[in-house]
Backbone as numpy.savetxt, mean C-alpha at the origin, in Angstrom:
# Nx Ny Nz CAx CAy CAz Cx Cy Cz
-2.93 -17.26 22.55 -3.75 -16.07 22.55 -2.87 -14.81 22.55
-1.85 -14.77 23.37 -0.96 -13.62 23.42 -0.29 -13.39 22.08
0.12 -14.48 21.43 0.74 -14.36 20.11 -0.23 -13.72 19.11
-1.51 -14.11 19.15 -2.50 -13.56 18.24 -2.71 -12.07 18.48
-2.71 -11.67 19.73 -2.89 -10.25 20.06 -1.70 -9.44 19.56
-0.50 -9.93 19.85 0.71 -9.24 19.40 0.77 -9.21 17.88
0.42 -10.30 17.25 0.41 -10.37 15.79 -0.56 -9.35 15.20
-1.74 -9.24 15.78 -2.73 -8.27 15.31 -2.21 -6.85 15.46
-1.67 -6.52 16.62 -1.18 -5.16 16.86 -0.04 -4.82 15.90
0.88 -5.75 15.71 1.98 -5.51 14.78 1.47 -5.37 13.35
0.48 -6.16 13.00 -0.10 -6.08 11.65 -0.74 -4.72 11.41
-1.45 -4.22 12.40 -2.10 -2.91 12.26 -1.06 -1.80 12.15
-0.08 -1.82 13.04 0.95 -0.77 13.02 1.74 -0.82 11.72
2.20 -2.01 11.33 2.96 -2.14 10.09 2.10 -1.79 8.88
0.83 -2.14 8.92 -0.06 -1.83 7.81 -0.27 -0.34 7.64
-0.47 0.37 8.73 -0.71 1.81 8.65 0.56 2.55 8.24
1.66 2.27 8.91 2.90 3.00 8.62 3.48 2.55 7.27
3.51 1.25 7.02 4.00 0.76 5.73 3.12 1.21 4.58
1.81 1.20 4.79 0.89 1.68 3.77 1.09 3.16 3.49
1.38 3.93 4.53 1.65 5.36 4.35 2.93 5.56 3.55
3.94 4.72 3.78 5.18 4.81 2.99 4.90 4.50 1.52
4.10 3.48 1.27 3.75 3.15 -0.12 2.91 4.26 -0.76
2.01 4.84 0.03 1.20 5.94 -0.49 2.08 7.14 -0.82
3.08 7.39 0.01 4.04 8.47 -0.25 4.78 8.21 -1.57
5.23 6.97 -1.74 5.92 6.58 -2.97 5.04 6.82 -4.19
3.80 6.36 -4.11 2.89 6.45 -5.26 2.45 7.90 -5.51
2.19 8.66 -4.46 1.78 10.04 -4.64 2.91 10.87 -5.26
4.15 10.59 -4.86 5.27 11.31 -5.46 5.44 10.91 -6.92
5.23 9.63 -7.21 5.32 9.18 -8.60 4.26 9.85 -9.46
3.06 10.01 -8.92 1.96 10.63 -9.66 2.04 12.17 -9.61
3.07 12.69 -8.95 3.30 14.14 -8.81 2.13 14.85 -8.16
1.61 14.21 -7.14 0.56 14.83 -6.33 1.26 15.58 -5.21
1.01 16.88 -5.08 1.71 17.66 -4.05 1.41 17.12 -2.66
2.47 16.95 -1.88 2.33 16.41 -0.53 2.48 17.46 0.55
2.97 18.63 0.21 3.31 19.62 1.22 2.06 20.22 1.86
2.27 20.80 3.03 1.17 21.44 3.76 0.65 22.64 2.98
1.51 23.32 2.23 1.10 24.49 1.46 0.15 24.13 0.33
0.16 22.88 -0.10 -0.70 22.49 -1.23 -2.15 22.30 -0.81
-2.42 22.30 0.49 -3.77 22.07 0.97 -4.18 20.61 0.91
-3.21 19.73 0.83 -3.46 18.30 0.72 -3.44 17.67 2.12
-4.61 17.39 2.70 -4.62 16.81 4.05 -4.03 15.41 4.08
-4.19 14.67 3.01 -3.63 13.32 2.94 -2.10 13.39 2.94
-1.55 14.36 2.23 -0.11 14.54 2.18 0.47 14.86 3.55
-0.20 15.72 4.29 0.26 16.06 5.65 0.26 14.82 6.53
-0.80 14.01 6.42 -0.91 12.78 7.20 0.22 11.81 6.85
0.47 11.65 5.55 1.51 10.74 5.09 2.88 11.21 5.56
3.15 12.50 5.45 4.44 13.04 5.94 4.59 12.78 7.44
3.54 13.05 8.20 3.62 12.88 9.65 3.94 11.43 10.03
3.40 10.48 9.28 3.63 9.07 9.60 4.96 8.53 9.09
5.53 9.15 8.06 6.67 8.51 7.39 7.98 9.27 7.42
7.96 10.54 7.75 9.20 11.32 7.71 10.30 10.70 8.56
9.96 10.14 9.70 10.96 9.60 10.63 11.80 8.48 10.02
11.25 7.76 9.07 12.00 6.66 8.46 12.45 6.98 7.03
11.64 7.70 6.27 11.97 7.95 4.87 13.10 8.97 4.73
13.06 10.04 5.50 14.08 11.09 5.34 15.50 10.59 5.62
15.73 9.83 6.70 17.09 9.29 6.88 17.50 8.32 5.76
16.57 7.54 5.26 16.89 6.60 4.18 17.23 7.34 2.88
16.64 8.50 2.66 16.92 9.27 1.45 18.38 9.73 1.39
19.02 9.83 2.54 20.43 10.24 2.54 21.32 9.19 1.90
20.88 7.94 1.92 21.71 6.85 1.37 21.08 6.15 0.18
19.79 6.32 -0.03 19.11 5.64 -1.14 18.54 6.70 -2.09
19.13 6.81 -3.27 18.63 7.82 -4.22 17.34 7.36 -4.89
16.64 8.33 -5.42 15.43 8.02 -6.18 15.82 7.44 -7.53
14.92 6.66 -8.10 15.11 6.11 -9.45 14.07 6.77 -10.34
14.46 7.87 -10.94 13.51 8.64 -11.74 12.47 9.26 -10.83
11.20 8.98 -11.11 10.11 9.50 -10.28 9.78 8.57 -9.11
10.49 7.46 -8.97 10.22 6.50 -7.90 11.11 6.79 -6.70
10.51 7.04 -5.57 11.21 7.31 -4.32 11.54 5.97 -3.66
12.72 5.45 -3.95 13.10 4.14 -3.44 13.23 4.11 -1.92
13.51 5.25 -1.31 13.60 5.30 0.15 12.26 4.92 0.78
11.17 5.34 0.18 9.84 4.97 0.70 9.58 3.48 0.54
10.02 2.90 -0.57 9.85 1.46 -0.78 10.70 0.67 0.21
11.94 1.08 0.40 12.81 0.39 1.36 12.26 0.55 2.77
11.70 1.72 3.08 11.09 1.93 4.39 9.95 0.94 4.62
9.14 0.74 3.60 8.03 -0.22 3.70 8.57 -1.62 3.98
9.61 -2.01 3.24 10.19 -3.33 3.45 10.76 -3.45 4.87
11.43 -2.42 5.35 12.01 -2.46 6.70 10.93 -2.57 7.77
9.82 -1.90 7.55 8.71 -1.98 8.51 8.13 -3.39 8.52
7.93 -3.96 7.35 7.44 -5.34 7.27 8.46 -6.31 7.89
9.73 -6.06 7.62 10.79 -6.90 8.18 10.80 -6.82 9.70
10.62 -5.63 10.24 10.56 -5.47 11.70 9.37 -6.23 12.27
8.23 -6.14 11.61 7.04 -6.85 12.08 7.29 -8.36 12.14
7.79 -8.93 11.07 7.99 -10.38 11.04 9.18 -10.82 11.89
10.15 -9.94 12.06 11.28 -10.27 12.95 10.81 -10.35 14.40
9.95 -9.43 14.79 9.41 -9.47 16.16 8.58 -10.73 16.38
7.76 -11.08 15.39 6.97 -12.30 15.51 7.87 -13.53 15.54
8.92 -13.51 14.75 9.89 -14.61 14.72 10.57 -14.75 16.08
10.96 -13.62 16.66 11.59 -13.65 17.99 10.60 -14.13 19.04
9.34 -13.75 18.88 8.33 -14.15 19.85 8.09 -15.66 19.82
8.31 -16.28 18.67 8.15 -17.74 18.57 9.46 -18.46 18.86
10.33 -17.81 19.60 11.61 -18.39 20.03 12.50 -18.74 18.84
12.52 -17.88 17.84 13.41 -18.03 16.69 13.24 -19.40 16.04
11.96 -19.77 15.83 11.61 -21.09 15.31 12.25 -21.46 13.99
11.87 -20.85 12.93 12.40 -21.19 11.60 13.62 -20.32 11.32
14.27 -20.57 10.20 15.42 -19.76 9.81 15.00 -18.34 9.47
15.95 -17.41 9.55 15.65 -16.01 9.31 15.31 -15.74 7.84
15.70 -16.64 6.95 15.35 -16.50 5.53 13.84 -16.44 5.34
13.11 -17.18 6.16 11.64 -17.13 6.08 11.12 -15.73 6.40
11.77 -15.08 7.34 11.35 -13.73 7.73 11.55 -12.76 6.56
12.65 -12.89 5.86 12.89 -12.03 4.69 11.85 -12.27 3.60
11.51 -13.53 3.39 10.50 -13.86 2.38 9.14 -13.30 2.80
8.79 -13.48 4.07 7.51 -12.95 4.55 7.44 -11.44 4.42
8.56 -10.75 4.68 8.58 -9.29 4.56 8.36 -8.86 3.11
8.99 -9.56 2.17 8.81 -9.23 0.75 7.35 -9.45 0.34
6.78 -10.58 0.74 5.38 -10.83 0.44 4.48 -9.82 1.15
4.89 -9.40 2.34 4.12 -8.39 3.08 4.02 -7.07 2.34
5.10 -6.67 1.67 5.09 -5.43 0.89 4.09 -5.56 -0.26
4.13 -6.67 -0.96 3.19 -6.87 -2.08 1.76 -6.92 -1.57
1.56 -7.58 -0.43 0.22 -7.64 0.16 -0.28 -6.23 0.51
0.62 -5.38 1.03 0.25 -4.00 1.34 -0.15 -3.22 0.08
0.57 -3.47 -1.02 0.23 -2.80 -2.28 -1.18 -3.19 -2.71
-1.47 -4.49 -2.66 -2.79 -4.97 -3.08 -3.88 -4.44 -2.17
-3.69 -4.53 -0.87 -4.74 -4.06 0.05 -4.87 -2.54 0.02
-3.76 -1.83 -0.16 -3.84 -0.37 -0.25 -4.60 0.08 -1.48
-4.31 -0.54 -2.62 -5.03 -0.20 -3.84 -6.50 -0.59 -3.73
-6.77 -1.69 -3.09 -8.16 -2.10 -2.86 -8.90 -1.03 -2.06
-8.27 -0.56 -1.00 -8.89 0.49 -0.19 -9.12 1.77 -0.98
-8.14 2.16 -1.79 -8.29 3.37 -2.60 -9.45 3.24 -3.59
-9.58 2.06 -4.21 -10.66 1.86 -5.19 -12.02 1.91 -4.50
-12.12 1.33 -3.31 -13.40 1.37 -2.58 -13.76 2.80 -2.21
-12.79 3.55 -1.70 -13.06 4.95 -1.34 -13.42 5.75 -2.59
-12.71 5.50 -3.69 -13.01 6.19 -4.95 -14.45 5.90 -5.39
-14.86 4.63 -5.32 -16.21 4.27 -5.75 -17.26 4.95 -4.88
-17.05 4.96 -3.57 -18.01 5.60 -2.66 -18.08 7.10 -2.93
-16.91 7.74 -3.08 -16.90 9.17 -3.34 -17.53 9.51 -4.69
-17.43 8.60 -5.66 -18.05 8.87 -6.97 -19.58 8.83 -6.88
-20.10 8.10 -5.93 -21.56 8.04 -5.76 -22.10 9.31 -5.14
-21.33 9.97 -4.29 -21.84 11.15 -3.58 -21.40 12.45 -4.23
-20.67 12.39 -5.34 -20.23 13.58 -6.06 -19.54 14.58 -5.13
-18.55 14.10 -4.44 -17.78 14.94 -3.52 -16.75 15.75 -4.30
-16.82 17.06 -4.19 -15.87 17.94 -4.86 -14.88 18.48 -3.84
-14.08 17.59 -3.27 -13.10 17.99 -2.27 -11.70 17.70 -2.79
-10.71 18.26 -2.11 -9.32 18.02 -2.46 -9.02 16.53 -2.34
-9.51 15.91 -1.29 -9.26 14.49 -1.06 -9.85 13.62 -2.17
-11.06 13.94 -2.63 -11.67 13.17 -3.71 -10.86 13.30 -4.99
-10.33 14.50 -5.26 -9.50 14.71 -6.44 -8.21 13.89 -6.36
-7.60 13.87 -5.18 -6.36 13.11 -4.99 -6.60 11.63 -5.19
-7.65 11.12 -4.62 -7.95 9.69 -4.74 -8.27 9.34 -6.19
-8.97 10.21 -6.88 -9.26 9.97 -8.30 -7.96 9.91 -9.11
-7.03 10.81 -8.81 -5.74 10.81 -9.52 -4.92 9.56 -9.20
-5.07 9.02 -8.01 -4.33 7.81 -7.63 -4.92 6.56 -8.27
-6.22 6.54 -8.43 -6.90 5.35 -8.95 -6.98 5.35 -10.48
-6.88 6.50 -11.09 -7.03 6.61 -12.55 -6.05 5.73 -13.34
-4.75 5.68 -13.00 -3.84 4.85 -13.80 -4.20 3.37 -13.84
-4.51 2.71 -12.70 -4.87 1.30 -12.83 -6.25 1.08 -13.46
-7.12 2.08 -13.41 -8.44 1.93 -14.03 -8.42 2.16 -15.54
-7.45 2.93 -16.02 -7.42 3.31 -17.45 -7.42 2.11 -18.39
-6.55 1.10 -18.21 -6.61 -0.03 -19.16 -7.91 -0.83 -19.06
-8.48 -0.88 -17.89 -9.75 -1.61 -17.73 -10.87 -0.86 -18.43
-10.85 0.46 -18.32 -11.88 1.28 -18.97 -11.83 1.15 -20.49
-10.65 0.87 -21.04 -10.55 0.69 -22.50 -11.21 -0.62 -22.94
-11.30 -1.59 -22.03 -11.84 -2.90 -22.36 -13.31 -3.04 -21.96
-13.63 -2.56 -20.75 -14.99 -2.73 -20.21 -15.82 -1.49 -20.53
-16.87 -1.64 -21.32 -17.69 -0.48 -21.68 -18.61 -0.08 -20.51
-19.13 1.13 -20.60 -20.15 1.55 -19.64 -21.39 0.69 -19.84
-22.03 0.31 -18.76 -23.25 -0.49 -18.83 -24.38 0.37 -18.27
-25.23 0.83 -19.16 -26.33 1.69 -18.73 -25.82 2.98 -18.10
-24.69 3.46 -18.57 -24.11 4.69 -18.02 -23.33 4.49 -16.73
-23.17 3.25 -16.31 -22.45 2.95 -15.07 -21.06 2.41 -15.41
-20.06 2.98 -14.76 -18.68 2.56 -14.96 -18.39 1.37 -14.05
-18.19 0.20 -14.66 -17.92 -1.01 -13.90 -16.43 -1.28 -13.69
-15.58 -0.39 -14.19 -14.14 -0.63 -14.08 -13.65 -0.74 -12.63
-14.17 0.03 -11.66 -13.72 -0.19 -10.28 -14.06 -1.59 -9.77
-15.22 -2.09 -10.14 -15.61 -3.45 -9.72 -14.67 -4.48 -10.34
-14.36 -4.32 -11.61 -13.44 -5.24 -12.29 -12.07 -5.19 -11.64
-11.60 -3.98 -11.32 -10.30 -3.85 -10.66 -10.31 -4.50 -9.29
-11.39 -4.35 -8.55 -11.48 -5.00 -7.23 -11.42 -6.52 -7.36
-12.09 -7.07 -8.35 -12.05 -8.52 -8.57 -10.62 -8.95 -8.95
-9.98 -8.19 -9.81 -8.59 -8.51 -10.20 -7.65 -8.43 -8.99
-7.86 -7.45 -8.13 -7.03 -7.34 -6.93 -7.25 -8.51 -5.97
-8.49 -8.97 -5.89 -8.76 -10.14 -5.04 -8.12 -11.39 -5.61
-8.16 -11.53 -6.93 -7.48 -12.66 -7.57 -5.98 -12.57 -7.31
-5.41 -11.36 -7.42 -3.98 -11.18 -7.14 -3.65 -11.54 -5.70
-4.53 -11.21 -4.76 -4.31 -11.56 -3.36 -4.33 -13.08 -3.16
-5.22 -13.76 -3.85 -5.27 -15.23 -3.76 -4.00 -15.84 -4.34
-3.58 -15.35 -5.50 -2.35 -15.85 -6.13 -1.15 -15.58 -5.21
-1.11 -14.39 -4.63 -0.01 -14.05 -3.72 0.03 -15.00 -2.52
-1.13 -15.28 -1.95 -1.18 -16.22 -0.83 -0.69 -17.60 -1.22
-1.06 -18.04 -2.41 -0.59 -19.35 -2.89 0.92 -19.35 -3.12
1.44 -18.30 -3.76 2.89 -18.20 -3.98 3.65 -18.14 -2.66
3.08 -17.43 -1.69 3.73 -17.35 -0.38 3.79 -18.71 0.28
2.73 -19.46 0.19 2.73 -20.80 0.81 3.74 -21.72 0.09
3.86 -21.57 -1.23 4.86 -22.37 -1.96 6.28 -21.95 -1.60
6.49 -20.65 -1.43 7.84 -20.15 -1.12 8.30 -20.57 0.26
7.36 -20.80 1.16 7.72 -21.14 2.54 7.80 -22.65 2.77
7.57 -23.43 1.73 7.66 -24.90 1.88 9.09 -25.36 2.02
């Protein structure tokens, strides 16, 4: 029972902070202003959660074009810390190589779940016609993965089904990821 509680707490903390690092990476790639002067409340939140780890990493890890690799490495380190603590809690049961594999899969899992969350928020905001800064930011974040789907899936009765198709594809990706993870840990 104690292990489950600790696992849950670590999962939540790593998910929020690691997800914020990934969101920082993606928002910078999409050139969405993150500064407080831009009026972007999401950017302020992301900076507050990630500056402590991303800024020191930027001193040693350069960006690759528009990709902020320091944010990606920060996400991996957070996942690695989560699984290392769980590994230590289980009395260093398996080899540490498993922890590295779990951390890598954890980053991909965060990408899938983060994009899933963004698509759900985007769909809800599209129903209420919210004209806020946050709605604009989420639309800009979700537009790139929806674009190829929109070219294939037509509007049905004036309704855009591309978010639903993307959600189904993300769920399939999560299932495949879980299967690959189980194979990698054999």
